[in-house]
N, CA, C and O atoms as a CHARMM CRD file, in Angstrom:
* protein
*
  384
    1    1 MET  N      0.85000  -1.19700   0.00000 PROA 1      0.00000
    2    1 MET  CA     0.00000   0.00000   0.00000 PROA 1      0.00000
    3    1 MET  C      0.88400   1.24400   0.00000 PROA 1      0.00000
    4    1 MET  O      1.87700   1.30500   0.72400 PROA 1      0.00000
    5    2 GLY  N      0.52300   2.22800  -0.80800 PROA 2      0.00000
    6    2 GLY  CA     1.28900   3.46500  -0.89700 PROA 2      0.00000
    7    2 GLY  C      0.86300   4.46900   0.16000 PROA 2      0.00000
    8    2 GLY  O     -0.00500   4.20500   0.99200 PROA 2      0.00000
    9    3 THR  N      1.49000   5.60400   0.10000 PROA 3      0.00000
   10    3 THR  CA     1.17000   6.70700   0.99700 PROA 3      0.00000
   11    3 THR  C     -0.12700   7.36200   0.53600 PROA 3      0.00000
   12    3 THR  O     -0.41100   7.42600  -0.66100 PROA 3      0.00000
   13    4 VAL  N     -0.91000   7.84700   1.49500 PROA 4      0.00000
   14    4 VAL  CA    -2.18900   8.49400   1.17100 PROA 4      0.00000
   15    4 VAL  C     -2.00600  10.01000   1.24200 PROA 4      0.00000
   16    4 VAL  O     -1.43800  10.53600   2.19900 PROA 4      0.00000
   17    5 TYR  N     -2.49900  10.69900   0.21100 PROA 5      0.00000
   18    5 TYR  CA    -2.40500  12.15600   0.11100 PROA 5      0.00000
   19    5 TYR  C     -3.79000  12.74900  -0.08700 PROA 5      0.00000
   20    5 TYR  O     -4.69700  12.09300  -0.60000 PROA 5      0.00000
   21    6 GLU  N     -3.93800  14.00900   0.33100 PROA 6      0.00000
   22    6 GLU  CA    -5.13700  14.78300   0.01300 PROA 6      0.00000
   23    6 GLU  C     -4.71700  15.91900  -0.91700 PROA 6      0.00000
   24    6 GLU  O     -3.71700  16.59700  -0.68100 PROA 6      0.00000
   25    7 LEU  N     -5.48200  16.10700  -1.95500 PROA 7      0.00000
   26    7 LEU  CA    -5.22700  17.16900  -2.93000 PROA 7      0.00000
   27    7 LEU  C     -6.42900  18.10500  -2.93400 PROA 7      0.00000
   28    7 LEU  O     -7.54800  17.69200  -3.23600 PROA 7      0.00000
   29    8 MET  N     -6.18800  19.36500  -2.59800 PROA 8      0.00000
   30    8 MET  CA    -7.24000  20.38800  -2.65000 PROA 8      0.00000
   31    8 MET  C     -6.99200  21.23900  -3.88700 PROA 8      0.00000
   32    8 MET  O     -5.88900  21.74200  -4.09900 PROA 8      0.00000
   33    9 LEU  N     -8.02800  21.39100  -4.69700 PROA 9      0.00000
   34    9 LEU  CA    -7.94400  22.17200  -5.93200 PROA 9      0.00000
   35    9 LEU  C     -8.91900  23.33300  -5.89400 PROA 9      0.00000
   36    9 LEU  O    -10.04100  23.19000  -5.41000 PROA 9      0.00000
   37   10 LEU  N     -8.50100  24.47000  -6.39700 PROA 10     0.00000
   38   10 LEU  CA    -9.38000  25.60900  -6.61400 PROA 10     0.00000
   39   10 LEU  C     -9.41800  25.84200  -8.11600 PROA 10     0.00000
   40   10 LEU  O     -8.41600  26.21900  -8.72500 PROA 10     0.00000
   41   11 LEU  N    -10.58600  25.61300  -8.70300 PROA 11     0.00000
   42   11 LEU  CA   -10.75000  25.75900 -10.15000 PROA 11     0.00000
   43   11 LEU  C    -11.49200  27.04600 -10.46800 PROA 11     0.00000
   44   11 LEU  O    -12.36000  27.48500  -9.71300 PROA 11     0.00000
   45   12 ARG  N    -11.14100  27.63100 -11.58100 PROA 12     0.00000
   46   12 ARG  CA   -11.72600  28.90200 -12.00800 PROA 12     0.00000
   47   12 ARG  C    -13.24500  28.78100 -12.12600 PROA 12     0.00000
   48   12 ARG  O    -13.74300  27.89500 -12.82200 PROA 12     0.00000
   49   13 ALA  N    -13.98300  29.66200 -11.45200 PROA 13     0.00000
   50   13 ALA  CA   -15.44800  29.62400 -11.45200 PROA 13     0.00000
   51   13 ALA  C    -16.03100  30.08200 -12.78500 PROA 13     0.00000
   52   13 ALA  O    -17.15800  29.72100 -13.12200 PROA 13     0.00000
   53   14 SER  N    -15.28200  30.86500 -13.53900 PROA 14     0.00000
   54   14 SER  CA   -15.79600  31.37400 -14.80900 PROA 14     0.00000
   55   14 SER  C    -15.75000  30.31800 -15.92100 PROA 14     0.00000
   56   14 SER  O    -16.35600  30.50900 -16.97600 PROA 14     0.00000
   57   15 ASP  N    -15.04000  29.21000 -15.69600 PROA 15     0.00000
   58   15 ASP  CA   -14.99800  28.13000 -16.68600 PROA 15     0.00000
   59   15 ASP  C    -16.30200  27.34500 -16.67400 PROA 15     0.00000
   60   15 ASP  O    -17.00700  27.31400 -15.66500 PROA 15     0.00000
   61   16 GLU  N    -16.61500  26.71400 -17.79100 PROA 16     0.00000
   62   16 GLU  CA   -17.81400  25.87700 -17.86500 PROA 16     0.00000
   63   16 GLU  C    -17.58700  24.57900 -17.11000 PROA 16     0.00000
   64   16 GLU  O    -16.44800  24.18100 -16.86500 PROA 16     0.00000
   65   17 GLU  N    -18.68500  23.92200 -16.74300 PROA 17     0.00000
   66   17 GLU  CA   -18.60300  22.67600 -15.97900 PROA 17     0.00000
   67   17 GLU  C    -17.81900  21.60400 -16.73600 PROA 17     0.00000
   68   17 GLU  O    -17.05600  20.85000 -16.13200 PROA 17     0.00000
   69   18 SER  N    -18.00400  21.53500 -18.04600 PROA 18     0.00000
   70   18 SER  CA   -17.29200  20.53200 -18.83800 PROA 18     0.00000
   71   18 SER  C    -15.77600  20.76000 -18.78900 PROA 18     0.00000
   72   18 SER  O    -15.00600  19.80000 -18.79000 PROA 18     0.00000
   73   19 ALA  N    -15.35300  22.01100 -18.74700 PROA 19     0.00000
   74   19 ALA  CA   -13.91200  22.32200 -18.65300 PROA 19     0.00000
   75   19 ALA  C    -13.36500  21.89100 -17.29900 PROA 19     0.00000
   76   19 ALA  O    -12.25800  21.36100 -17.21600 PROA 19     0.00000
   77   20 ARG  N    -14.13700  22.11600 -16.23900 PROA 20     0.00000
   78   20 ARG  CA   -13.69200  21.69700 -14.89300 PROA 20     0.00000
   79   20 ARG  C    -13.60300  20.17900 -14.80800 PROA 20     0.00000
   80   20 ARG  O    -12.65300  19.63700 -14.24300 PROA 20     0.00000
   81   21 GLU  N    -14.60200  19.49200 -15.37300 PROA 21     0.00000
   82   21 GLU  CA   -14.57700  18.02400 -15.36600 PROA 21     0.00000
   83   21 GLU  C    -13.38500  17.49800 -16.14700 PROA 21     0.00000
   84   21 GLU  O    -12.78400  16.49500 -15.76300 PROA 21     0.00000
   85   22 SER  N    -13.04200  18.15700 -17.22600 PROA 22     0.00000
   86   22 SER  CA   -11.89200  17.77300 -18.04100 PROA 22     0.00000
   87   22 SER  C    -10.59300  17.91300 -17.24500 PROA 22     0.00000
   88   22 SER  O     -9.70900  17.06000 -17.33300 PROA 22     0.00000
   89   23 GLN  N    -10.48600  18.98300 -16.47500 PROA 23     0.00000
   90   23 GLN  CA    -9.29000  19.18800 -15.64900 PROA 23     0.00000
   91   23 GLN  C     -9.16300  18.10200 -14.58200 PROA 23     0.00000
   92   23 GLN  O     -8.06800  17.59000 -14.34600 PROA 23     0.00000
   93   24 ILE  N    -10.27000  17.75100 -13.94200 PROA 24     0.00000
   94   24 ILE  CA   -10.25300  16.68600 -12.93100 PROA 24     0.00000
   95   24 ILE  C     -9.86900  15.36300 -13.59500 PROA 24     0.00000
   96   24 ILE  O     -9.10500  14.58300 -13.02700 PROA 24     0.00000
   97   25 LYS  N    -10.39600  15.11000 -14.79300 PROA 25     0.00000
   98   25 LYS  CA   -10.08900  13.87800 -15.52200 PROA 25     0.00000
   99   25 LYS  C     -8.59500  13.79300 -15.84400 PROA 25     0.00000
  100   25 LYS  O     -7.99400  12.72400 -15.73300 PROA 25     0.00000
  101   26 LYS  N     -7.99600  14.92000 -16.24300 PROA 26     0.00000
  102   26 LYS  CA    -6.55600  14.94700 -16.53500 PROA 26     0.00000
  103   26 LYS  C     -5.74100  14.60900 -15.28300 PROA 26     0.00000
  104   26 LYS  O     -4.73300  13.90600 -15.36200 PROA 26     0.00000
  105   27 ILE  N     -6.18100  15.10800 -14.14600 PROA 27     0.00000
  106   27 ILE  CA    -5.48200  14.81900 -12.88800 PROA 27     0.00000
  107   27 ILE  C     -5.59200  13.33700 -12.55900 PROA 27     0.00000
  108   27 ILE  O     -4.61000  12.71500 -12.15400 PROA 27     0.00000
  109   28 GLU  N     -6.78400  12.76900 -12.73000 PROA 28     0.00000
  110   28 GLU  CA    -6.96200  11.33300 -12.47600 PROA 28     0.00000
  111   28 GLU  C     -6.06700  10.50200 -13.38800 PROA 28     0.00000
  112   28 GLU  O     -5.48100   9.51500 -12.94600 PROA 28     0.00000
  113   29 GLU  N     -5.95500  10.89400 -14.66500 PROA 29     0.00000
  114   29 GLU  CA    -5.10000  10.18300 -15.61100 PROA 29     0.00000
  115   29 GLU  C     -3.62900  10.27500 -15.20600 PROA 29     0.00000
  116   29 GLU  O     -2.88500   9.30300 -15.34600 PROA 29     0.00000
  117   30 THR  N     -3.20700  11.43500 -14.70500 PROA 30     0.00000
  118   30 THR  CA    -1.82700  11.61200 -14.24200 PROA 30     0.00000
  119   30 THR  C     -1.54200  10.70900 -13.05100 PROA 30     0.00000
  120   30 THR  O     -0.47200  10.10500 -12.96500 PROA 30     0.00000
  121   31 VAL  N     -2.49700  10.61800 -12.13400 PROA 31     0.00000
  122   31 VAL  CA    -2.33900   9.75600 -10.96100 PROA 31     0.00000
  123   31 VAL  C     -2.18800   8.30000 -11.39700 PROA 31     0.00000
  124   31 VAL  O     -1.29800   7.59700 -10.91800 PROA 31     0.00000
  125   32 GLU  N     -3.04800   7.85100 -12.29900 PROA 32     0.00000
  126   32 GLU  CA    -2.99200   6.46400 -12.77300 PROA 32     0.00000
  127   32 GLU  C     -1.71100   6.19400 -13.56100 PROA 32     0.00000
  128   32 GLU  O     -1.15500   5.10000 -13.47300 PROA 32     0.00000
  129   33 ALA  N     -1.23400   7.18100 -14.33500 PROA 33     0.00000
  130   33 ALA  CA     0.00800   7.01700 -15.08800 PROA 33     0.00000
  131   33 ALA  C      1.21300   6.90000 -14.15700 PROA 33     0.00000
  132   33 ALA  O      2.22500   6.30100 -14.52000 PROA 33     0.00000
  133   34 SER  N      1.10200   7.47500 -12.95000 PROA 34     0.00000
  134   34 SER  CA     2.18000   7.39600 -11.95500 PROA 34     0.00000
  135   34 SER  C      1.99400   6.19900 -11.03600 PROA 34     0.00000
  136   34 SER  O      2.57900   6.14500  -9.95400 PROA 34     0.00000
  137   35 LYS  N      1.18000   5.23900 -11.46400 PROA 35     0.00000
  138   35 LYS  CA     0.88600   4.01400 -10.70700 PROA 35     0.00000
  139   35 LYS  C      0.24400   4.31300  -9.35600 PROA 35     0.00000
  140   35 LYS  O      0.47300   3.60700  -8.37400 PROA 35     0.00000
  141   36 GLY  N     -0.56600   5.37500  -9.32400 PROA 36     0.00000
  142   36 GLY  CA    -1.30600   5.73300  -8.12700 PROA 36     0.00000
  143   36 GLY  C     -2.78000   5.41200  -8.29700 PROA 36     0.00000
  144   36 GLY  O     -3.20000   4.82700  -9.29500 PROA 36     0.00000
  145   37 LYS  N     -3.55200   5.80900  -7.29700 PROA 37     0.00000
  146   37 LYS  CA    -4.98700   5.50800  -7.32600 PROA 37     0.00000
  147   37 LYS  C     -5.74700   6.66400  -6.69400 PROA 37     0.00000
  148   37 LYS  O     -5.32600   7.20300  -5.67000 PROA 37     0.00000
  149   38 VAL  N     -6.86100   7.04500  -7.29900 PROA 38     0.00000
  150   38 VAL  CA    -7.75200   8.05700  -6.71600 PROA 38     0.00000
  151   38 VAL  C     -8.73500   7.31300  -5.82200 PROA 38     0.00000
  152   38 VAL  O     -9.57000   6.55400  -6.31500 PROA 38     0.00000
  153   39 ARG  N     -8.64200   7.52500  -4.51000 PROA 39     0.00000
  154   39 ARG  CA    -9.51100   6.81700  -3.57000 PROA 39     0.00000
  155   39 ARG  C    -10.88400   7.47000  -3.46900 PROA 39     0.00000
  156   39 ARG  O    -11.89700   6.77900  -3.36000 PROA 39     0.00000
  157   40 SER  N    -10.92100   8.79300  -3.50400 PROA 40     0.00000
  158   40 SER  CA   -12.20500   9.49200  -3.45700 PROA 40     0.00000
  159   40 SER  C    -12.06600  10.86400  -4.10500 PROA 40     0.00000
  160   40 SER  O    -10.97300  11.41900  -4.20800 PROA 40     0.00000
  161   41 LYS  N    -13.21000  11.39200  -4.53900 PROA 41     0.00000
  162   41 LYS  CA   -13.26000  12.70100  -5.19400 PROA 41     0.00000
  163   41 LYS  C    -14.51800  13.39900  -4.68900 PROA 41     0.00000
  164   41 LYS  O    -15.62800  12.90200  -4.87600 PROA 41     0.00000
  165   42 LYS  N    -14.33900  14.55200  -4.04800 PROA 42     0.00000
  166   42 LYS  CA   -15.48000  15.28400  -3.49600 PROA 42     0.00000
  167   42 LYS  C    -15.51100  16.70600  -4.03600 PROA 42     0.00000
  168   42 LYS  O    -14.59300  17.48500  -3.77600 PROA 42     0.00000
  169   43 PRO  N    -16.55800  17.05700  -4.78500 PROA 43     0.00000
  170   43 PRO  CA   -16.72500  18.47100  -5.13300 PROA 43     0.00000
  171   43 PRO  C    -17.28900  19.19900  -3.90300 PROA 43     0.00000
  172   43 PRO  O    -18.30300  18.78200  -3.34300 PROA 43     0.00000
  173   44 LEU  N    -16.63800  20.27000  -3.49300 PROA 44     0.00000
  174   44 LEU  CA   -17.06900  21.01500  -2.30600 PROA 44     0.00000
  175   44 LEU  C    -17.87800  22.25200  -2.66700 PROA 44     0.00000
  176   44 LEU  O    -18.33400  22.98200  -1.78700 PROA 44     0.00000
  177   45 GLY  N    -18.05500  22.48400  -3.96200 PROA 45     0.00000
  178   45 GLY  CA   -18.92600  23.57100  -4.40000 PROA 45     0.00000
  179   45 GLY  C    -18.19400  24.86400  -4.69400 PROA 45     0.00000
  180   45 GLY  O    -16.97600  24.98000  -4.55700 PROA 45     0.00000
  181   46 LYS  N    -18.99900  25.82900  -5.10300 PROA 46     0.00000
  182   46 LYS  CA   -18.49400  27.15400  -5.46400 PROA 46     0.00000
  183   46 LYS  C    -18.49300  28.02700  -4.21300 PROA 46     0.00000
  184   46 LYS  O    -19.49400  28.12100  -3.50200 PROA 46     0.00000
  185   47 LYS  N    -17.35100  28.66400  -3.95900 PROA 47     0.00000
  186   47 LYS  CA   -17.22700  29.50600  -2.77000 PROA 47     0.00000
  187   47 LYS  C    -16.54200  30.81400  -3.13600 PROA 47     0.00000
  188   47 LYS  O    -15.77000  30.89700  -4.09100 PROA 47     0.00000
  189   48 GLU  N    -16.85200  31.82600  -2.34600 PROA 48     0.00000
  190   48 GLU  CA   -16.20000  33.11300  -2.52900 PROA 48     0.00000
  191   48 GLU  C    -14.82200  33.05500  -1.88700 PROA 48     0.00000
  192   48 GLU  O    -14.65700  32.51100  -0.79500 PROA 48     0.00000
  193   49 LEU  N    -13.83400  33.61900  -2.57400 PROA 49     0.00000
  194   49 LEU  CA   -12.46700  33.61700  -2.06500 PROA 49     0.00000
  195   49 LEU  C    -12.26000  34.76800  -1.07900 PROA 49     0.00000
  196   49 LEU  O    -12.90500  35.81100  -1.18500 PROA 49     0.00000
  197   50 ALA  N    -11.36700  34.56900  -0.13700 PROA 50     0.00000
  198   50 ALA  CA   -11.06600  35.61300   0.84300 PROA 50     0.00000
  199   50 ALA  C    -10.41100  36.82100   0.17200 PROA 50     0.00000
  200   50 ALA  O    -10.59700  37.96100   0.59900 PROA 50     0.00000
  201   51 TYR  N     -9.65000  36.55400  -0.87300 PROA 51     0.00000
  202   51 TYR  CA    -9.02300  37.61000  -1.66100 PROA 51     0.00000
  203   51 TYR  C     -8.97200  37.14400  -3.12000 PROA 51     0.00000
  204   51 TYR  O     -8.91500  35.94200  -3.37800 PROA 51     0.00000
  205   52 PRO  N     -8.99100  38.06800  -4.06500 PROA 52     0.00000
  206   52 PRO  CA    -8.98000  37.66800  -5.47200 PROA 52     0.00000
  207   52 PRO  C     -7.67800  36.96800  -5.86000 PROA 52     0.00000
  208   52 PRO  O     -6.59700  37.35700  -5.41600 PROA 52     0.00000
  209   53 ILE  N     -7.79300  35.94100  -6.68700 PROA 53     0.00000
  210   53 ILE  CA    -6.63300  35.27500  -7.28300 PROA 53     0.00000
  211   53 ILE  C     -6.70800  35.61600  -8.76200 PROA 53     0.00000
  212   53 ILE  O     -7.61600  35.18000  -9.47000 PROA 53     0.00000
  213   54 GLY  N     -5.74700  36.39300  -9.21300 PROA 54     0.00000
  214   54 GLY  CA    -5.85000  36.94900 -10.55900 PROA 54     0.00000
  215   54 GLY  C     -7.01900  37.92100 -10.53600 PROA 54     0.00000
  216   54 GLY  O     -7.02100  38.87600  -9.76000 PROA 54     0.00000
  217   55 LYS  N     -8.00400  37.68200 -11.37900 PROA 55     0.00000
  218   55 LYS  CA    -9.21800  38.51100 -11.34900 PROA 55     0.00000
  219   55 LYS  C    -10.40500  37.71400 -10.85000 PROA 55     0.00000
  220   55 LYS  O    -11.53800  38.19300 -10.89100 PROA 55     0.00000
  221   56 GLU  N    -10.15700  36.50300 -10.38000 PROA 56     0.00000
  222   56 GLU  CA   -11.23900  35.62500  -9.91700 PROA 56     0.00000
  223   56 GLU  C    -11.57900  35.90800  -8.44800 PROA 56     0.00000
  224   56 GLU  O    -10.69500  35.98500  -7.59500 PROA 56     0.00000
  225   57 LYS  N    -12.86900  36.06000  -8.17600 PROA 57     0.00000
  226   57 LYS  CA   -13.33200  36.28800  -6.80900 PROA 57     0.00000
  227   57 LYS  C    -14.02800  35.06900  -6.22800 PROA 57     0.00000
  228   57 LYS  O    -14.29400  35.00500  -5.02700 PROA 57     0.00000
  229   58 GLU  N    -14.32500  34.08400  -7.10500 PROA 58     0.00000
  230   58 GLU  CA   -14.95300  32.83700  -6.68400 PROA 58     0.00000
  231   58 GLU  C    -14.20800  31.67600  -7.32500 PROA 58     0.00000
  232   58 GLU  O    -13.54600  31.82900  -8.35100 PROA 58     0.00000
  233   59 ALA  N    -14.33200  30.50300  -6.68800 PROA 59     0.00000
  234   59 ALA  CA   -13.68200  29.30700  -7.23900 PROA 59     0.00000
  235   59 ALA  C    -14.49200  28.08100  -6.85700 PROA 59     0.00000
  236   59 ALA  O    -15.22900  28.08500  -5.87000 PROA 59     0.00000
  237   60 TYR  N    -14.34300  27.03100  -7.65500 PROA 60     0.00000
  238   60 TYR  CA   -14.91100  25.72800  -7.32000 PROA 60     0.00000
  239   60 TYR  C    -13.84100  24.93500  -6.58300 PROA 60     0.00000
  240   60 TYR  O    -12.70600  24.83200  -7.04900 PROA 60     0.00000
  241   61 PHE  N    -14.19900  24.37900  -5.44000 PROA 61     0.00000
  242   61 PHE  CA   -13.27100  23.62300  -4.61000 PROA 61     0.00000
  243   61 PHE  C    -13.51200  22.12700  -4.81100 PROA 61     0.00000
  244   61 PHE  O    -14.65300  21.66900  -4.85000 PROA 61     0.00000
  245   62 TYR  N    -12.42300  21.38100  -4.93700 PROA 62     0.00000
  246   62 TYR  CA   -12.47800  19.92000  -5.04200 PROA 62     0.00000
  247   62 TYR  C    -11.45500  19.32400  -4.09500 PROA 62     0.00000
  248   62 TYR  O    -10.34700  19.84300  -3.96000 PROA 62     0.00000
  249   63 LEU  N    -11.82800  18.22800  -3.43400 PROA 63     0.00000
  250   63 LEU  CA   -10.92200  17.50400  -2.54900 PROA 63     0.00000
  251   63 LEU  C    -10.79100  16.08200  -3.07500 PROA 63     0.00000
  252   63 LEU  O    -11.78200  15.36000  -3.18600 PROA 63     0.00000
  253   64 LEU  N     -9.56600  15.68500  -3.39800 PROA 64     0.00000
  254   64 LEU  CA    -9.30300  14.33700  -3.88100 PROA 64     0.00000
  255   64 LEU  C     -8.40400  13.62400  -2.88300 PROA 64     0.00000
  256   64 LEU  O     -7.47000  14.21500  -2.34200 PROA 64     0.00000
  257   65 GLU  N     -8.69000  12.36100  -2.64600 PROA 65     0.00000
  258   65 GLU  CA    -7.82500  11.52900  -1.80700 PROA 65     0.00000
  259   65 GLU  C     -7.10000  10.57000  -2.74200 PROA 65     0.00000
  260   65 GLU  O     -7.72300   9.82800  -3.50200 PROA 65     0.00000
  261   66 LEU  N     -5.78000  10.60000  -2.67200 PROA 66     0.00000
  262   66 LEU  CA    -4.94300   9.83400  -3.58700 PROA 66     0.00000
  263   66 LEU  C     -4.07500   8.85000  -2.82200 PROA 66     0.00000
  264   66 LEU  O     -3.77700   9.05000  -1.64400 PROA 66     0.00000
  265   67 GLU  N     -3.67800   7.79900  -3.49500 PROA 67     0.00000
  266   67 GLU  CA    -2.75000   6.84200  -2.91400 PROA 67     0.00000
  267   67 GLU  C     -1.64700   6.57900  -3.92400 PROA 67     0.00000
  268   67 GLU  O     -1.92100   6.31800  -5.09500 PROA 67     0.00000
  269   68 GLY  N     -0.40000   6.64700  -3.47300 PROA 68     0.00000
  270   68 GLY  CA     0.70700   6.41500  -4.38800 PROA 68     0.00000
  271   68 GLY  C      2.04300   6.66900  -3.73000 PROA 68     0.00000
  272   68 GLY  O      2.13100   6.83100  -2.51300 PROA 68     0.00000
  273   69 SER  N      3.08300   6.70400  -4.54600 PROA 69     0.00000
  274   69 SER  CA     4.44300   6.90300  -4.04800 PROA 69     0.00000
  275   69 SER  C      4.80800   8.38300  -4.07500 PROA 69     0.00000
  276   69 SER  O      4.01600   9.21800  -4.51100 PROA 69     0.00000
  277   70 GLY  N      6.00200   8.69800  -3.61100 PROA 70     0.00000
  278   70 GLY  CA     6.46100  10.08900  -3.55400 PROA 70     0.00000
  279   70 GLY  C      6.56700  10.75200  -4.91000 PROA 70     0.00000
  280   70 GLY  O      6.32200  11.95300  -5.02700 PROA 70     0.00000
  281   71 ASN  N      6.93200   9.98900  -5.95500 PROA 71     0.00000
  282   71 ASN  CA     7.04600  10.60700  -7.28100 PROA 71     0.00000
  283   71 ASN  C      5.68100  10.98700  -7.84300 PROA 71     0.00000
  284   71 ASN  O      5.60100  11.79100  -8.77200 PROA 71     0.00000
  285   72 LEU  N      4.61500  10.42600  -7.30000 PROA 72     0.00000
  286   72 LEU  CA     3.26000  10.81300  -7.70000 PROA 72     0.00000
  287   72 LEU  C      3.03900  12.29800  -7.45600 PROA 72     0.00000
  288   72 LEU  O      2.50900  13.00000  -8.31700 PROA 72     0.00000
  289   73 VAL  N      3.44200  12.77700  -6.28700 PROA 73     0.00000
  290   73 VAL  CA     3.23900  14.18200  -5.91900 PROA 73     0.00000
  291   73 VAL  C      4.04000  15.09000  -6.84400 PROA 73     0.00000
  292   73 VAL  O      3.53900  16.13100  -7.26800 PROA 73     0.00000
  293   74 GLN  N      5.26900  14.71500  -7.16200 PROA 74     0.00000
  294   74 GLN  CA     6.09600  15.52400  -8.06200 PROA 74     0.00000
  295   74 GLN  C      5.47700  15.60200  -9.45600 PROA 74     0.00000
  296   74 GLN  O      5.37700  16.68500 -10.03300 PROA 74     0.00000
  297   75 ASN  N      5.06400  14.46100  -9.99400 PROA 75     0.00000
  298   75 ASN  CA     4.44900  14.43300 -11.32800 PROA 75     0.00000
  299   75 ASN  C      3.15500  15.23600 -11.35500 PROA 75     0.00000
  300   75 ASN  O      2.88900  15.98200 -12.29800 PROA 75     0.00000
  301   76 LEU  N      2.35900  15.07100 -10.30800 PROA 76     0.00000
  302   76 LEU  CA     1.06800  15.74400 -10.22000 PROA 76     0.00000
  303   76 LEU  C      1.24100  17.26400 -10.14000 PROA 76     0.00000
  304   76 LEU  O      0.56100  18.00400 -10.85200 PROA 76     0.00000
  305   77 SER  N      2.13500  17.72100  -9.28800 PROA 77     0.00000
  306   77 SER  CA     2.36000  19.16000  -9.14100 PROA 77     0.00000
  307   77 SER  C      2.83800  19.77600 -10.44600 PROA 77     0.00000
  308   77 SER  O      2.42700  20.88000 -10.80300 PROA 77     0.00000
  309   78 ARG  N      3.70000  19.07000 -11.15400 PROA 78     0.00000
  310   78 ARG  CA     4.20000  19.56900 -12.44300 PROA 78     0.00000
  311   78 ARG  C      3.05400  19.70000 -13.44200 PROA 78     0.00000
  312   78 ARG  O      2.94400  20.71400 -14.13100 PROA 78     0.00000
  313   79 LYS  N      2.19800  18.67700 -13.52300 PROA 79     0.00000
  314   79 LYS  CA     1.05300  18.69300 -14.45600 PROA 79     0.00000
  315   79 LYS  C      0.06200  19.79500 -14.09100 PROA 79     0.00000
  316   79 LYS  O     -0.45600  20.48700 -14.96700 PROA 79     0.00000
  317   80 ILE  N     -0.19800  19.95600 -12.79300 PROA 80     0.00000
  318   80 ILE  CA    -1.17400  20.95000 -12.34200 PROA 80     0.00000
  319   80 ILE  C     -0.71300  22.36400 -12.69800 PROA 80     0.00000
  320   80 ILE  O     -1.52300  23.19500 -13.10700 PROA 80     0.00000
  321   81 ARG  N      0.57500  22.63800 -12.54600 PROA 81     0.00000
  322   81 ARG  CA     1.08800  23.97000 -12.87500 PROA 81     0.00000
  323   81 ARG  C      0.90400  24.29900 -14.36000 PROA 81     0.00000
  324   81 ARG  O      0.80200  25.46800 -14.72900 PROA 81     0.00000
  325   82 LEU  N      0.86400  23.27100 -15.20500 PROA 82     0.00000
  326   82 LEU  CA     0.69400  23.48900 -16.64400 PROA 82     0.00000
  327   82 LEU  C     -0.76500  23.69800 -17.05200 PROA 82     0.00000
  328   82 LEU  O     -1.03500  24.20700 -18.14000 PROA 82     0.00000
  329   83 GLN  N     -1.70700  23.30900 -16.18600 PROA 83     0.00000
  330   83 GLN  CA    -3.12700  23.46300 -16.51300 PROA 83     0.00000
  331   83 GLN  C     -3.56700  24.89200 -16.23100 PROA 83     0.00000
  332   83 GLN  O     -3.21700  25.47000 -15.20200 PROA 83     0.00000
  333   84 ASP  N     -4.32600  25.44500 -17.14100 PROA 84     0.00000
  334   84 ASP  CA    -4.68900  26.85600 -17.07600 PROA 84     0.00000
  335   84 ASP  C     -5.79000  27.17900 -16.07300 PROA 84     0.00000
  336   84 ASP  O     -5.71400  28.20900 -15.40300 PROA 84     0.00000
  337   85 GLY  N     -6.80400  26.34100 -15.94800 PROA 85     0.00000
  338   85 GLY  CA    -7.97200  26.68300 -15.14400 PROA 85     0.00000
  339   85 GLY  C     -7.83400  26.44600 -13.65100 PROA 85     0.00000
  340   85 GLY  O     -8.77200  26.71000 -12.89800 PROA 85     0.00000
  341   86 ILE  N     -6.68400  25.95100 -13.20500 PROA 86     0.00000
  342   86 ILE  CA    -6.49300  25.67900 -11.77500 PROA 86     0.00000
  343   86 ILE  C     -5.82900  26.89200 -11.13900 PROA 86     0.00000
  344   86 ILE  O     -4.70400  27.25200 -11.48400 PROA 86     0.00000
  345   87 LEU  N     -6.54600  27.52100 -10.20000 PROA 87     0.00000
  346   87 LEU  CA    -6.03800  28.72600  -9.55400 PROA 87     0.00000
  347   87 LEU  C     -4.98600  28.39300  -8.49800 PROA 87     0.00000
  348   87 LEU  O     -3.92700  29.01900  -8.45000 PROA 87     0.00000
  349   88 ARG  N     -5.27700  27.41400  -7.66000 PROA 88     0.00000
  350   88 ARG  CA    -4.36700  26.99800  -6.58500 PROA 88     0.00000
  351   88 ARG  C     -4.53500  25.50100  -6.35000 PROA 88     0.00000
  352   88 ARG  O     -5.57100  24.92000  -6.67300 PROA 88     0.00000
  353   89 HSD  N     -3.49500  24.88800  -5.78000 PROA 89     0.00000
  354   89 HSD  CA    -3.57600  23.48600  -5.37000 PROA 89     0.00000
  355   89 HSD  C     -2.68000  23.27500  -4.15600 PROA 89     0.00000
  356   89 HSD  O     -1.71400  24.00700  -3.94100 PROA 89     0.00000
  357   90 LEU  N     -3.01500  22.27400  -3.37900 PROA 90     0.00000
  358   90 LEU  CA    -2.22200  21.90800  -2.21400 PROA 90     0.00000
  359   90 LEU  C     -2.30100  20.39800  -2.03000 PROA 90     0.00000
  360   90 LEU  O     -3.39000  19.82600  -2.00600 PROA 90     0.00000
  361   91 VAL  N     -1.15100  19.76200  -1.90200 PROA 91     0.00000
  362   91 VAL  CA    -1.09100  18.32300  -1.65400 PROA 91     0.00000
  363   91 VAL  C     -0.47500  18.13200  -0.27900 PROA 91     0.00000
  364   91 VAL  O      0.60200  18.65600   0.00600 PROA 91     0.00000
  365   92 VAL  N     -1.16300  17.37500   0.57600 PROA 92     0.00000
  366   92 VAL  CA    -0.63200  17.04900   1.90300 PROA 92     0.00000
  367   92 VAL  C     -0.73600  15.55200   2.13000 PROA 92     0.00000
  368   92 VAL  O     -1.64400  14.89000   1.62800 PROA 92     0.00000
  369   93 ARG  N      0.21600  15.03400   2.89800 PROA 93     0.00000
  370   93 ARG  CA     0.17100  13.62000   3.24100 PROA 93     0.00000
  371   93 ARG  C     -0.84300  13.44100   4.36000 PROA 93     0.00000
  372   93 ARG  O     -0.82900  14.18200   5.34300 PROA 93     0.00000
  373   94 LYS  N     -1.70600  12.47300   4.21200 PROA 94     0.00000
  374   94 LYS  CA    -2.76800  12.24100   5.17900 PROA 94     0.00000
  375   94 LYS  C     -2.29400  11.24500   6.22100 PROA 94     0.00000
  376   94 LYS  O     -1.78700  10.17600   5.88300 PROA 94     0.00000
  377   95 GLU  N     -2.45800  11.59400   7.47900 PROA 95     0.00000
  378   95 GLU  CA    -2.11200  10.70600   8.58200 PROA 95     0.00000
  379   95 GLU  C     -3.26500   9.72800   8.78700 PROA 95     0.00000
  380   95 GLU  O     -4.42400  10.13500   8.86200 PROA 95     0.00000
  381   96 GLU  N     -2.94600   8.44100   8.87800 PROA 96     0.00000
  382   96 GLU  CA    -4.00900   7.44600   9.08400 PROA 96     0.00000
  383   96 GLU  C     -3.80900   6.70100  10.37100 PROA 96     0.00000
  384   96 GLU  O     -4.60600   5.82500  10.70800 PROA 96     0.00000
C-alpha cells in the first residue's frame, strides 16, 4: 500500500462545468500514469475567495484523496502547474 495524500484544488469559477470536469479527468489520468490511485473525489462547491486570485473572486473547490508513491506528488504538481484553469492546489500527506 502506498502513501495516502489529500489534494485540494481551486478551479476557475468562470470556466464551464465541462472544462472543470476535463481538468479533474486529466489529474486522475496523471495519478494512474504514476501508478497511483484516486480513492475518493469530493466536489465542495463554489465559494467566494477571501481575496482575489488573478481577477477571480470565486472558485470551485475539489478535494481528492490519492494513494501512491512520492514521485506521484512531483508528477502531479508539475502537471497541475501546466493546466490553465487551476487557480491553486495543495497536496498534503494524510495521517491514518
